[in-house]
C-alpha positions in Angstrom: 0.0 0.0 0.3 1.5 3.5 -0.9 1.8 6.5 2.0 0.9 9.8 1.6 4.3 11.5 0.5 5.6 7.9 -1.6 6.6 8.8 -4.7 4.0 6.2 -7.1 5.3 5.4 -10.3 2.1 4.3 -11.5 0.8 7.8 -10.5 -1.2 9.0 -13.8 -0.3 12.8 -13.1 3.5 11.6 -13.3 2.8 10.1 -16.4 1.2 12.8 -17.4 3.9 15.5 -16.6 6.5 13.2 -18.4 4.1 12.8 -21.9 4.1 17.0 -21.7 7.3 16.9 -21.3 7.9 15.0 -24.7 5.2 16.3 -26.6 7.0 19.8 -25.7 9.9 18.9 -27.2 8.6 18.7 -31.2 12.5 19.3 -32.8 13.1 15.8 -30.9 9.7 14.0 -32.0 10.2 15.1 -35.6 13.8 13.5 -35.9 12.6 10.4 -34.1 9.7 9.9 -36.7 12.1 10.5 -39.5 14.1 8.2 -38.3 11.5 5.3 -37.4 10.8 5.6 -40.8 13.8 5.2 -42.3 14.3 2.3 -40.7 10.8 0.8 -41.3 11.9 1.6 -45.3 15.3 0.6 -45.6 14.7 -2.4 -44.1 11.6 -3.3 -45.9 13.4 -2.8 -49.1 16.3 -4.3 -48.4 14.0 -7.8 -47.9 12.3 -6.7 -51.4 15.3 -6.7 -53.0 16.6 -10.3 -51.2 20.0 -8.3 -50.6 22.2 -10.9 -48.2 23.4 -8.2 -45.9 20.5 -6.2 -46.3 21.0 -5.0 -42.8 24.0 -2.4 -44.0 21.8 -0.4 -46.2 19.7 0.3 -42.5 22.6 0.4 -40.8 24.0 3.0 -43.3 20.2 4.9 -43.4 20.5 5.0 -39.3 24.1 6.5 -39.2 23.2 9.1 -42.3 19.6 10.5 -40.8 20.5 13.6 -39.0 19.0 16.8 -37.3 18.6 18.6 -40.9 18.3 18.3 -44.5 21.5 19.4 -45.0 23.7 17.5 -42.4 21.5 14.6 -43.7 23.1 15.0 -47.0 26.9 15.7 -45.9 26.6 12.6 -43.8 25.1 11.0 -47.0 28.5 12.0 -48.8 30.9 11.3 -46.4 30.3 7.9 -45.8 29.9 7.4 -49.5 33.2 8.5 -49.9 34.8 6.2 -47.0 33.1 3.1 -48.5 34.0 3.6 -51.7 37.7 4.4 -50.6 37.3 1.7 -47.8 36.3 -1.0 -50.2 38.5 -0.4 -52.9 41.8 -0.6 -50.7 39.9 -3.7 -49.6 39.8 -5.6 -52.5 43.0 -4.8 -53.8 44.0 -6.2 -50.9 42.1 -9.5 -51.2 44.3 -9.9 -54.4 47.5 -10.6 -53.1 46.6 -12.1 -49.3 45.6 -15.4 -48.4 43.4 -16.6 -45.6 46.4 -17.8 -44.0 47.0 -16.0 -40.0 50.3 -14.5 -40.5 49.9 -13.3 -43.7 46.1 -12.0 -43.4 47.1 -10.4 -40.4 50.4 -8.1 -41.6 47.5 -7.3 -44.4 45.1 -6.0 -42.4 48.0 -3.6 -41.0 48.9 -2.7 -44.2 46.0 -1.4 -44.8 44.4 -0.4 -42.0 48.0 2.3 -41.7 47.4 4.5 -44.8 43.7 4.3 -44.6 43.9 5.3 -40.6 46.0 8.0 -42.3 43.2 9.3 -44.9 40.7 9.1 -42.1 43.1 11.6 -39.5 43.5 13.6 -41.9 39.4 14.0 -43.6 36.9 13.1 -41.5 35.1 12.1 -44.4 37.4 8.9 -44.5 36.9 7.8 -40.8 34.0 5.0 -42.0 36.7 4.0 -44.9 39.5 1.7 -42.7 36.1 -0.4 -41.2 34.8 -0.9 -44.6 38.3 -2.4 -45.9 38.3 -4.7 -43.0 34.8 -6.1 -43.7 35.4 -6.8 -47.5 38.8 -8.7 -46.7 37.3 -10.6 -43.6 34.1 -11.1 -45.2 35.4 -13.0 -48.8 34.0 -16.7 -48.8 36.2 -17.8 -51.6 32.9 -18.8 -53.3 32.2 -15.0 -54.0 34.7 -12.7 -55.7 36.6 -10.2 -53.9 35.0 -7.7 -56.2 31.2 -8.4 -56.0 31.2 -7.8 -52.3 33.0 -4.4 -52.3 30.3 -3.5 -55.0 27.3 -5.1 -53.0 28.9 -3.1 -49.7 29.1 0.3 -51.7 25.7 0.3 -53.4 24.1 -1.0 -50.0 25.6 2.3 -48.3 24.0 4.1 -51.8 20.5 2.6 -50.6 20.7 3.6 -47.1 22.0 6.9 -48.2 19.1 7.3 -50.5 16.4 6.3 -48.1 17.6 8.3 -45.8 17.8 11.4 -47.3 14.6 10.5 -49.0 13.2 10.9 -45.8 14.3 13.6 -45.0 13.1 15.7 -47.3 10.3 14.2 -47.3 9.0 13.5 -44.2 8.4 16.4 -41.4 11.7 18.0 -42.9 13.8 20.0 -40.7 15.7 22.7 -42.5 19.3 24.4 -41.7 18.1 27.8 -41.3 15.6 26.9 -38.3 18.3 25.2 -37.2 20.7 27.9 -37.1 17.9 30.6 -36.0 18.3 28.8 -33.1 21.6 28.6 -32.2 21.3 32.2 -33.1 19.1 33.1 -30.3 21.1 30.5 -27.7 24.2 32.8 -28.5 22.5 36.3 -28.4 21.1 35.5 -25.2 24.6 33.9 -23.7 26.1 37.1 -25.2 23.0 39.1 -22.4 23.7 36.5 -19.5 28.0 37.6 -20.5 27.6 41.7 -20.3 25.7 41.6 -17.0 28.4 39.8 -15.6 31.2 42.3 -17.0 28.9 45.3 -16.6 29.1 43.5 -12.3 32.6 43.4 -12.9 33.1 46.8 -14.3 31.0 48.8 -11.5 32.5 45.8 -8.2 28.6 45.2 -7.7 29.5 41.4 -8.3 31.4 39.0 -5.8 34.7 39.1 -6.7 35.3 35.5 -5.5 32.9 34.1 -7.6 32.7 36.5 -10.7 35.5 34.4 -12.7 34.2 31.0 -12.0 30.7 32.5 -13.6 32.2 34.2 -16.5 34.6 30.8 -17.5 31.4 29.3 -16.7 28.6 31.2 -19.3 32.3 32.1 -22.2 32.4 27.8 -22.3 28.7 27.8 -23.6 29.6 30.1 -26.3 32.0 29.1 -27.1 29.6 25.7 -27.7 27.0 27.8 -29.1 29.0 29.5 -31.4 30.2 25.6 -33.2 26.7 24.8 -33.4 25.8 28.1 -35.5 28.8 27.9 -37.5 27.7 23.9 -37.8 25.1 24.9 -38.6 25.7 27.7 -41.2 27.6 24.9 -43.2 24.4 22.7 -43.6 22.1 25.7 -44.6 25.2 26.2 -47.5 24.9 22.9 -48.1 21.3 23.1 -48.8 21.4 25.9 -50.6 24.3 24.5 -52.8 22.1 21.6 -53.6 18.8 23.9 -54.4 16.8 22.7 -51.2 15.9 25.8 -49.8 15.4 29.4 -51.3 16.7 31.3 -48.1 19.2 33.9 -47.6 23.0 33.4 -47.1 23.6 32.1 -43.6 27.3 34.0 -43.8 26.0 37.2 -43.6 24.4 36.4 -40.2 27.7 34.4 -39.2 30.0 37.4 -39.0 28.4 39.8 -37.5 27.8 36.9 -35.0 31.4 36.5 -35.0 32.3 40.3 -34.7 29.4 40.7 -31.9 31.4 37.8 -29.8 34.5 39.5 -30.2 33.2 43.0 -28.7 31.9 41.5 -25.7 35.7 40.2 -25.5 37.0 43.7 -25.4 34.4 44.2 -22.9 35.5 41.5 -20.4 39.1 42.6 -20.8 38.4 46.1 -19.8 36.1 44.3 -16.8 39.1 42.8 -15.6 39.0 45.4 -12.3 36.5 47.3 -11.1 36.5 50.9 -12.6 37.7 53.6 -9.5 35.2 54.8 -7.6 36.3 58.5 -8.7 35.4 57.5 -12.5 32.6 55.5 -11.3 31.0 59.0 -10.1 31.0 60.6 -13.6 30.7 57.2 -15.8 28.8 55.4 -13.5 24.8 56.7 -14.7 25.7 56.0 -18.3 27.2 52.6 -18.0 24.0 52.0 -15.8 22.3 53.1 -18.7 23.9 50.6 -21.5 23.5 48.4 -19.1 19.4 48.3 -19.6 18.9 49.3 -22.6 21.4 47.0 -24.3 20.3 43.6 -22.1 16.6 44.9 -23.7 18.1 45.2 -27.1 19.6 41.5 -26.8 16.9 40.0 -25.3 14.4 40.9 -28.4 17.4 40.1 -30.3 17.0 36.6 -29.4 13.6 36.7 -29.4 13.5 37.2 -32.7 16.0 35.1 -33.8 13.9 32.1 -31.8 10.9 32.6 -33.5 12.3 34.1 -37.1 10.0 37.1 -36.8 11.0 40.8 -37.8 13.1 42.2 -34.9 11.7 45.4 -33.0 13.5 48.8 -33.5 14.6 51.2 -30.6 17.1 53.7 -30.8 17.3 53.6 -26.9 20.5 51.9 -26.7 22.0 53.6 -29.6 21.4 56.6 -27.8 23.2 55.0 -23.7 26.5 54.9 -26.4 26.4 58.1 -27.9 25.6 59.2 -23.6 28.4 57.2 -22.5 30.9 58.5 -25.2 30.3 61.9 -24.7 31.2 61.6 -20.9 34.3 59.7 -21.9 35.4 62.0 -24.1 34.8 64.9 -21.0 37.3 62.9 -19.1 39.6 62.7 -21.4 39.6 66.6 -22.4 39.7 67.4 -18.7 43.1 65.5 -18.3 41.8 63.3 -15.2 42.1 59.6 -17.0 45.8 60.0 -16.2 45.5 60.9 -12.8 43.7 57.3 -12.3 46.7 55.6 -13.5 47.5 53.9 -16.7 45.4 50.3 -15.8 42.1 52.4 -15.6 43.1 54.6 -18.6 43.4 51.2 -20.6 40.3 50.1 -19.6 38.8 52.7 -20.4 39.9 52.8 -23.8 39.5 49.8 -24.5 35.6 50.2 -23.1 35.2 52.8 -25.1 36.3 50.9 -27.8 34.1 48.3 -28.1 31.2 50.6 -27.3 31.8 51.9 -30.6 31.9 48.7 -32.6 28.8 47.6 -30.3 26.9 50.7 -31.9 27.6 49.2 -35.3 27.0 45.8 -34.5 23.9 45.4 -32.8 22.5 47.9 -35.4 23.6 45.2 -38.1 22.6 41.6 -36.4 19.2 43.6 -36.6 19.5 43.5 -40.1 21.0 40.2 -40.5 18.1 38.7 -38.5 15.4 40.0 -40.7 16.6 38.2 -43.4 15.8 35.2 -41.6 12.3 36.2 -40.9 9.9 34.0 -42.2 7.8 34.4 -45.3 4.5 34.7 -44.2 1.9 32.0 -45.5 -0.8 33.0 -48.3 -4.6 33.6 -46.8 -6.5 30.9 -47.9 -3.3 28.3 -48.0 -2.8 25.1 -46.7 
């Protein structure tokens, strides 16, 4: 008997919460449906064709299936190139190797060495060593090694074609949408790092934990940049294959890189808090930038995520101009030298970073406007 407060695995409320959590992950559910469809079709087609080792079609289809069409195209092409290279080398090896243990072991080593070097130099050849092993060790003597290699290649091609077709036709996911998602996350993380940098500049944060907090956010920023770059490559691949009419993703990626560099500059300037006399003169403009820049990044992150038109606001520009004027007055009065070279250097770096942000944030707004989803025609399906 279950007592009050004890967890009940059969509780309908828990199952309902679990189902709601799964239902909220639309991208993962769509990928699961595509994976199921690719597996079903590849197994069925291999059986209908009577392929003796049709499971290689299934393996290929499952491996090629990726999060979006562009990634699936790359995986299919890489797998095909690696398979052809490995099968060819494996076939050539079978022309000179016997079934004796020592000669076969030596031949495997001679084959794996060059293919391993090739795989380490070019990731698309990473499956080549495995394919060569399969061709060498799968020969039976009754079936010529050449036809065995051809069969493996054709099975890989069939699995790749099935997977790409499913990626295109079954709940397709486009790389431009993935790029917009990653851009949104990156912009939000830049907002997080900006808040920490502002705390460090003004001395408002806990100095003992500031370094660890900044490191944590910067690690996530690096991961978000890498994910955005990968999605950009996939989007370019879809454009090259004429599978999308969306705009070139490179301008957006370049703007995101420059924006990240601007916040790196702010981070360098905020390595030590500004002296109290400086904060007396620049504290109010800095606070204004803190509010307006944070609001701008939140709005841009939301626009990127929804692929909607970014809202326009000139409050951040006015705040940056206000800070630049205050800093110029400070320089004109010859007060920077009184605070030492470190504070003067930090203010110079900060001023330069803010000038760059004044250009890059509006440019980001324009780049995101290029990623707005096209409006559906009224009355359309």
